[in-house]
MIDO-818083 format. One record per residue: y, z, x of N, C-alpha, C in turn. Coordinates in nm, 4 decimals, m for minus. Example, Ala and Ser with C-alpha at 12.3 -4.5 7.8 and 13.67 -1.06 7.14 Angstrom:
2
+----------+----------+----------+----------+----------+----------+----------+----------+----------+
|       ny |       nz |       nx |      cay |      caz |      cax |       cy |       cz |       cx |
+----------+----------+----------+----------+----------+----------+----------+----------+----------+
|  m0.5690 |   0.7800 |   1.3190 |  m0.4500 |   0.7800 |   1.2300 |  m0.3300 |   0.7800 |   1.3200 |
|  m0.2250 |   0.7080 |   1.2850 |  m0.1060 |   0.7140 |   1.3670 |   0.0030 |   0.7870 |   1.2900 |
+----------+----------+----------+----------+----------+----------+----------+----------+----------+
***
This chain:
114
+----------+----------+----------+----------+----------+----------+----------+----------+----------+
|       ny |       nz |       nx |      cay |      caz |      cax |       cy |       cz |       cx |
+----------+----------+----------+----------+----------+----------+----------+----------+----------+
|  10.1405 |  m1.4908 |   1.1460 |  10.2383 |  m1.4644 |   1.0904 |  10.2739 |  m1.3662 |   0.9803 |
|  10.3819 |  m1.3013 |   1.0517 |  10.4127 |  m1.2299 |   0.9367 |  10.5867 |  m1.2096 |   0.9153 |
|  10.5885 |  m1.1924 |   0.7996 |  10.7421 |  m1.2098 |   0.7326 |  10.7681 |  m1.0656 |   0.6719 |
|  10.8333 |  m0.9871 |   0.6925 |  10.8985 |  m0.8570 |   0.6225 |  11.0378 |  m0.8887 |   0.5739 |
|  11.0256 |  m0.8728 |   0.4220 |  11.1544 |  m0.8976 |   0.3687 |  11.1464 |  m0.7590 |   0.3113 |
|  11.3239 |  m0.7374 |   0.2885 |  11.3572 |  m0.6017 |   0.2421 |  11.5019 |  m0.6188 |   0.2062 |
|  11.5413 |  m0.5059 |   0.1341 |  11.7061 |  m0.5274 |   0.0960 |  11.7204 |  m0.5175 |  m0.0621 |
|  11.5881 |  m0.5598 |  m0.1401 |  11.6375 |  m0.5869 |  m0.2806 |  11.6613 |  m0.4256 |  m0.3658 |
|  11.7022 |  m0.4369 |  m0.4572 |  11.7238 |  m0.2979 |  m0.5358 |  11.7892 |  m0.3291 |  m0.6918 |
|  11.8335 |  m0.2668 |  m0.7495 |  11.9168 |  m0.2370 |  m0.8606 |  12.0593 |  m0.2890 |  m0.8486 |
|  12.1288 |  m0.3629 |  m0.9271 |  12.2783 |  m0.3676 |  m0.8859 |  12.3214 |  m0.4108 |  m0.9997 |
|  12.4554 |  m0.3390 |  m1.0477 |  12.5302 |  m0.4440 |  m1.1687 |  12.5845 |  m0.5657 |  m1.1469 |
|  12.5965 |  m0.6271 |  m1.2408 |  12.6690 |  m0.7537 |  m1.2595 |  12.7937 |  m0.7742 |  m1.1843 |
|  12.8136 |  m0.8469 |  m1.1250 |  12.9403 |  m0.8446 |  m1.0402 |  12.8795 |  m0.7931 |  m0.8587 |
|  12.8054 |  m0.7226 |  m0.8396 |  12.7816 |  m0.6516 |  m0.7513 |  12.7038 |  m0.7626 |  m0.6246 |
|  12.6637 |  m0.7019 |  m0.4934 |  12.6407 |  m0.7707 |  m0.4041 |  12.5301 |  m0.6932 |  m0.3499 |
|  12.4016 |  m0.7326 |  m0.2802 |  12.3017 |  m0.7307 |  m0.1882 |  12.2784 |  m0.8050 |  m0.0902 |
|  12.2286 |  m0.7596 |   0.0325 |  12.2174 |  m0.8138 |   0.1405 |  12.0591 |  m0.7867 |   0.1762 |
|  11.9882 |  m0.9702 |   0.1578 |  11.8269 |  m0.9278 |   0.1746 |  11.8009 |  m0.9672 |   0.3466 |
|  11.6819 |  m0.9128 |   0.3674 |  11.6691 |  m0.9346 |   0.5301 |  11.5141 |  m0.9916 |   0.5257 |
|  11.4923 |  m1.0590 |   0.6129 |  11.3513 |  m1.1154 |   0.6329 |  11.3217 |  m1.0886 |   0.7976 |
|  11.2100 |  m0.9910 |   0.8592 |  11.2070 |  m1.0317 |   0.9924 |  11.0643 |  m1.0884 |   1.0109 |
|  11.0906 |  m1.1805 |   1.1354 |  10.9695 |  m1.2879 |   1.1336 |  10.9137 |  m1.2206 |   1.2733 |
|  10.7583 |  m1.2352 |   1.2749 |  10.6607 |  m1.2255 |   1.3814 |  10.5938 |  m1.3143 |   1.3588 |
|  10.5150 |  m1.3504 |   1.4942 |  10.4408 |  m1.4408 |   1.5173 |  10.4569 |  m1.5863 |   1.5218 |
|  10.5802 |  m1.6275 |   1.5200 |  10.6517 |  m1.7236 |   1.5171 |  10.7142 |  m1.7695 |   1.6335 |
|  10.7416 |  m1.8841 |   1.6557 |  10.8753 |  m1.9027 |   1.7616 |  10.9905 |  m1.9185 |   1.6539 |
|  11.0529 |  m1.8240 |   1.6232 |  11.1562 |  m1.8035 |   1.5397 |  11.2664 |  m1.9234 |   1.5813 |
|  11.3071 |  m1.9114 |   1.6740 |  11.4347 |  m1.9808 |   1.7111 |  11.4200 |  m2.1415 |   1.6785 |
|  11.3407 |  m2.1780 |   1.6555 |  11.3246 |  m2.3696 |   1.6470 |  11.2629 |  m2.3667 |   1.4892 |
|  11.2469 |  m2.2460 |   1.4347 |  11.1770 |  m2.2584 |   1.2655 |  11.3074 |  m2.2981 |   1.1770 |
|  11.2593 |  m2.3278 |   1.0408 |  11.3701 |  m2.3810 |   0.9837 |  11.2966 |  m2.2446 |   0.8809 |
|  11.4161 |  m2.1815 |   0.8301 |  11.3591 |  m2.0413 |   0.7313 |  11.4284 |  m2.0782 |   0.5937 |
|  11.3240 |  m2.0328 |   0.4842 |  11.4148 |  m2.0621 |   0.3446 |  11.3883 |  m1.9105 |   0.2827 |
|  11.4523 |  m1.9215 |   0.1672 |  11.4798 |  m1.8125 |   0.0875 |  11.4274 |  m1.8799 |  m0.0650 |
|  11.3201 |  m1.7939 |  m0.1154 |  11.2852 |  m1.8533 |  m0.2640 |  11.3196 |  m1.7409 |  m0.3348 |
|  11.2879 |  m1.7702 |  m0.5031 |  11.3007 |  m1.6474 |  m0.5684 |  11.1945 |  m1.6911 |  m0.6582 |
|  11.1667 |  m1.5976 |  m0.7471 |  11.0475 |  m1.6344 |  m0.8822 |  11.1135 |  m1.5382 |  m1.0095 |
|  11.1611 |  m1.5636 |  m1.1122 |  11.2272 |  m1.4889 |  m1.2401 |  11.1158 |  m1.4989 |  m1.3385 |
|  11.1160 |  m1.3943 |  m1.3899 |  11.0099 |  m1.3616 |  m1.4900 |  10.9535 |  m1.4664 |  m1.5660 |
|  10.8617 |  m1.5091 |  m1.5593 |  10.8165 |  m1.6375 |  m1.6488 |  10.8463 |  m1.7462 |  m1.6227 |
|  10.9137 |  m1.7912 |  m1.4868 |  10.9525 |  m1.8817 |  m1.4670 |  10.8725 |  m1.9380 |  m1.3102 |
|  10.8887 |  m2.0740 |  m1.2497 |  10.8156 |  m2.1070 |  m1.1574 |  10.9043 |  m2.0654 |  m0.9977 |
|  10.8857 |  m2.0312 |  m0.9046 |  10.8916 |  m2.0345 |  m0.7660 |  11.0322 |  m2.1137 |  m0.7306 |
|  11.1291 |  m2.1201 |  m0.7292 |  11.2477 |  m2.2208 |  m0.6861 |  11.2747 |  m2.1923 |  m0.5590 |
|  11.3404 |  m2.2810 |  m0.4903 |  11.4027 |  m2.2601 |  m0.3368 |  11.5872 |  m2.2568 |  m0.3676 |
|  11.6341 |  m2.1040 |  m0.2940 |  11.7494 |  m2.1042 |  m0.3181 |  11.8275 |  m2.1471 |  m0.2144 |
|  11.7836 |  m2.1009 |  m0.0849 |  11.8383 |  m2.1394 |   0.0200 |  11.7821 |  m2.1478 |   0.1823 |
|  11.8020 |  m2.2393 |   0.2515 |  11.7493 |  m2.2685 |   0.3838 |  11.8343 |  m2.2678 |   0.4913 |
|  11.7807 |  m2.2529 |   0.6060 |  11.8511 |  m2.2617 |   0.7144 |  11.8057 |  m2.3264 |   0.8682 |
|  11.8304 |  m2.4369 |   0.8721 |  11.7278 |  m2.4784 |   0.9995 |  11.7569 |  m2.3989 |   1.1329 |
|  11.6862 |  m2.4319 |   1.2310 |  11.7244 |  m2.3409 |   1.3679 |  11.8714 |  m2.3933 |   1.4091 |
|  11.9043 |  m2.5202 |   1.3958 |  12.0740 |  m2.5354 |   1.4603 |  12.1805 |  m2.4854 |   1.3418 |
|  12.1501 |  m2.4129 |   1.2477 |  12.2019 |  m2.3428 |   1.1623 |  12.2537 |  m2.3911 |   1.0419 |
|  12.1655 |  m2.5410 |   1.0389 |  12.2436 |  m2.6102 |   0.9097 |  12.1725 |  m2.5588 |   0.8036 |
|  12.2947 |  m2.5414 |   0.6800 |  12.2351 |  m2.4496 |   0.5417 |  12.2401 |  m2.5576 |   0.4422 |
|  12.1494 |  m2.5034 |   0.3629 |  12.1321 |  m2.5599 |   0.2241 |  12.1275 |  m2.4971 |   0.1260 |
|  12.1831 |  m2.5009 |  m0.0008 |  12.1629 |  m2.3635 |  m0.1043 |  12.1389 |  m2.4829 |  m0.2569 |
|  12.0856 |  m2.4158 |  m0.3291 |  12.0579 |  m2.4334 |  m0.4669 |  12.1520 |  m2.4638 |  m0.5456 |
|  12.2348 |  m2.5458 |  m0.6468 |  12.3212 |  m2.5419 |  m0.7265 |  12.3614 |  m2.4128 |  m0.7910 |
|  12.2587 |  m2.3978 |  m0.8231 |  12.3036 |  m2.2223 |  m0.9245 |  12.3482 |  m2.1165 |  m0.8302 |
|  12.3209 |  m2.1276 |  m0.6937 |  12.3746 |  m2.0101 |  m0.6313 |  12.5080 |  m2.0631 |  m0.5165 |
|  12.5533 |  m2.1821 |  m0.5309 |  12.6420 |  m2.2478 |  m0.4180 |  12.7594 |  m2.1313 |  m0.4351 |
|  12.8063 |  m2.0804 |  m0.3562 |  12.9349 |  m2.0105 |  m0.3626 |  12.9296 |  m1.8771 |  m0.3550 |
|  12.8246 |  m1.8442 |  m0.3865 |  12.8043 |  m1.6811 |  m0.4035 |  12.6847 |  m1.6200 |  m0.3631 |
|  12.6101 |  m1.7251 |  m0.2581 |  12.5111 |  m1.6355 |  m0.1995 |  12.5405 |  m1.7503 |  m0.0605 |
|  12.4944 |  m1.6495 |   0.0801 |  12.5042 |  m1.7093 |   0.2136 |  12.3861 |  m1.6631 |   0.2696 |
|  12.3268 |  m1.7805 |   0.3100 |  12.2017 |  m1.7421 |   0.4293 |  12.2563 |  m1.7953 |   0.5998 |
|  12.2408 |  m1.6722 |   0.6463 |  12.2052 |  m1.6566 |   0.7921 |  12.0945 |  m1.6550 |   0.9119 |
|  12.1379 |  m1.6057 |   1.0072 |  11.9904 |  m1.5806 |   1.0636 |  12.0541 |  m1.5451 |   1.2061 |
|  11.9991 |  m1.4409 |   1.2613 |  12.0166 |  m1.3714 |   1.3756 |  11.8782 |  m1.4046 |   1.4731 |
|  11.8845 |  m1.4839 |   1.5651 |  11.7641 |  m1.4999 |   1.6735 |  11.7162 |  m1.3922 |   1.7384 |
|  11.8311 |  m1.3515 |   1.7912 |  11.7499 |  m1.2108 |   1.8934 |  11.6993 |  m1.1341 |   1.8085 |
|  11.7079 |  m1.1102 |   1.6547 |  11.6360 |  m0.9777 |   1.5960 |  11.5432 |  m1.0921 |   1.5143 |
|  11.5183 |  m1.2273 |   1.5317 |  11.4287 |  m1.2708 |   1.4258 |  11.4045 |  m1.2660 |   1.3278 |
|  11.5285 |  m1.2498 |   1.2379 |  11.5687 |  m1.2385 |   1.1527 |  11.6575 |  m1.3368 |   1.0598 |
|  11.6535 |  m1.3528 |   0.9340 |  11.7008 |  m1.3989 |   0.8509 |  11.7927 |  m1.3653 |   0.6930 |
|  11.9096 |  m1.3490 |   0.6724 |  11.9481 |  m1.2977 |   0.5796 |  11.9717 |  m1.3579 |   0.4582 |
|  11.9821 |  m1.3234 |   0.3432 |  12.0773 |  m1.3687 |   0.2545 |  12.1698 |  m1.2738 |   0.1427 |
|  12.3063 |  m1.3252 |   0.1920 |  12.3840 |  m1.2263 |   0.1470 |  12.4335 |  m1.2866 |  m0.0190 |
|  12.4162 |  m1.1888 |  m0.1153 |  12.4188 |  m1.2342 |  m0.2524 |  12.5415 |  m1.1493 |  m0.3029 |
|  12.6432 |  m1.1931 |  m0.3239 |  12.7489 |  m1.1765 |  m0.4237 |  12.7983 |  m1.2232 |  m0.5544 |
|  12.8663 |  m1.1570 |  m0.6391 |  12.8849 |  m1.1871 |  m0.7585 |  12.7408 |  m1.2157 |  m0.8418 |
|  12.6761 |  m1.1129 |  m0.8291 |  12.5372 |  m1.1218 |  m0.9087 |  12.5369 |  m1.1166 |  m1.0460 |
|  12.4315 |  m1.2035 |  m1.1079 |  12.4596 |  m1.1949 |  m1.2321 |  12.3249 |  m1.1815 |  m1.3067 |
|  12.3031 |  m1.1421 |  m1.4076 |  12.1198 |  m1.1039 |  m1.4753 |  12.0702 |  m1.2245 |  m1.4245 |
|  12.1132 |  m1.3243 |  m1.4436 |  11.9955 |  m1.4885 |  m1.4263 |  11.9685 |  m1.4920 |  m1.2655 |
|  12.0164 |  m1.3976 |  m1.1756 |  11.9812 |  m1.3875 |  m1.0450 |  11.8637 |  m1.3001 |  m1.0221 |
|  11.8090 |  m1.1982 |  m1.1470 |  11.7374 |  m1.0992 |  m1.1226 |  11.5616 |  m1.2054 |  m1.0900 |
|  11.5060 |  m1.1684 |  m1.0117 |  11.3919 |  m1.2188 |  m0.9648 |  11.3678 |  m1.1485 |  m0.8670 |
|  11.2220 |  m1.1898 |  m0.8175 |  11.1806 |  m1.1404 |  m0.6788 |  11.1922 |  m1.2436 |  m0.5740 |
|  11.2361 |  m1.2046 |  m0.4740 |  11.2994 |  m1.2748 |  m0.3692 |  11.2080 |  m1.3020 |  m0.2749 |
|  11.1824 |  m1.4028 |  m0.2202 |  11.0773 |  m1.4428 |  m0.0854 |  11.1094 |  m1.5087 |  m0.0058 |
|  11.1400 |  m1.4709 |   0.1527 |  11.1361 |  m1.5478 |   0.2487 |  11.0034 |  m1.6419 |   0.3130 |
|  11.0180 |  m1.7540 |   0.3346 |  10.9041 |  m1.8787 |   0.3658 |  10.9325 |  m1.9595 |   0.4968 |
|  10.8328 |  m1.9703 |   0.5726 |  10.8737 |  m2.0622 |   0.6608 |  10.7157 |  m2.1600 |   0.6756 |
|  10.7567 |  m2.2530 |   0.7122 |  10.6440 |  m2.3996 |   0.7065 |  10.6430 |  m2.4075 |   0.8755 |
|  10.4921 |  m2.3582 |   0.9055 |  10.4882 |  m2.3385 |   1.0323 |  10.3333 |  m2.4613 |   1.0449 |
|  10.3270 |  m2.5888 |   1.1073 |  10.2559 |  m2.6847 |   1.0955 |  10.1766 |  m2.7301 |   0.9789 |
|  10.2842 |  m2.7317 |   0.8759 |  10.2476 |  m2.7705 |   0.7772 |  10.1657 |  m2.6634 |   0.6444 |
|  10.1748 |  m2.5349 |   0.7282 |  10.0990 |  m2.4419 |   0.6256 |  10.2380 |  m2.3469 |   0.5978 |
|  10.2516 |  m2.3149 |   0.4729 |  10.3542 |  m2.2246 |   0.4198 |  10.2941 |  m2.0666 |   0.4430 |
|  10.4079 |  m1.9841 |   0.5028 |  10.3914 |  m1.8300 |   0.5054 |  10.5086 |  m1.7461 |   0.4556 |
|  10.4338 |  m1.6548 |   0.3645 |  10.5349 |  m1.5644 |   0.2786 |  10.5774 |  m1.4644 |   0.3035 |
|  10.6764 |  m1.4015 |   0.2766 |  10.7056 |  m1.2942 |   0.2874 |  10.6199 |  m1.1960 |   0.1492 |
|  10.5858 |  m1.0599 |   0.1533 |  10.5698 |  m0.9637 |   0.0180 |  10.6522 |  m0.9973 |  m0.0757 |
|  10.7914 |  m1.0450 |  m0.0652 |  10.8578 |  m1.0274 |  m0.2006 |  10.9424 |  m0.8915 |  m0.1913 |
|  11.0658 |  m0.8924 |  m0.2603 |  11.1547 |  m0.7917 |  m0.2668 |  11.2195 |  m0.8396 |  m0.3976 |
|  11.2211 |  m0.7461 |  m0.4796 |  11.2679 |  m0.7328 |  m0.6229 |  11.4162 |  m0.7218 |  m0.6407 |
|  11.4853 |  m0.7744 |  m0.6792 |  11.6197 |  m0.7712 |  m0.7232 |  11.6407 |  m0.7984 |  m0.8306 |
|  11.7069 |  m0.6632 |  m0.9186 |  11.7198 |  m0.6666 |  m1.0490 |  11.8660 |  m0.6404 |  m1.0708 |
|  11.9558 |  m0.7412 |  m1.1080 |  12.0898 |  m0.7484 |  m1.1692 |  12.0993 |  m0.6897 |  m1.3526 |
|  12.1375 |  m0.5770 |  m1.3398 |  12.1583 |  m0.4926 |  m1.5310 |  12.2739 |  m0.3593 |  m1.4770 |
|  12.3370 |  m0.4287 |  m1.6257 |  12.4275 |  m0.2914 |  m1.6252 |  12.3499 |  m0.1613 |  m1.6968 |
+----------+----------+----------+----------+----------+----------+----------+----------+----------+
***
């Protein structure tokens, strides 16, 4: 299983970024995909998830300004992040649980700063 995340970078407060995570080695269409983040000095937290049927769920802290989506043909999950604030600064990881084993992407750094 490989998860290749991309799309992070430096953005000013109020800006937007779109993260992508391309998966291989799994039957992507049936998998629930997740995005986590880990801010400096904090524990990794679940940000958003999307089921195979397209049902989504979000952490309270990002509801209304993050959107998770998926493109099964491209085996890719996205995280659209709008109205970014400094507290959104973190390394963002995509994740899949396959048969009880967690697989992680390499992480992509999002820095929100003026």
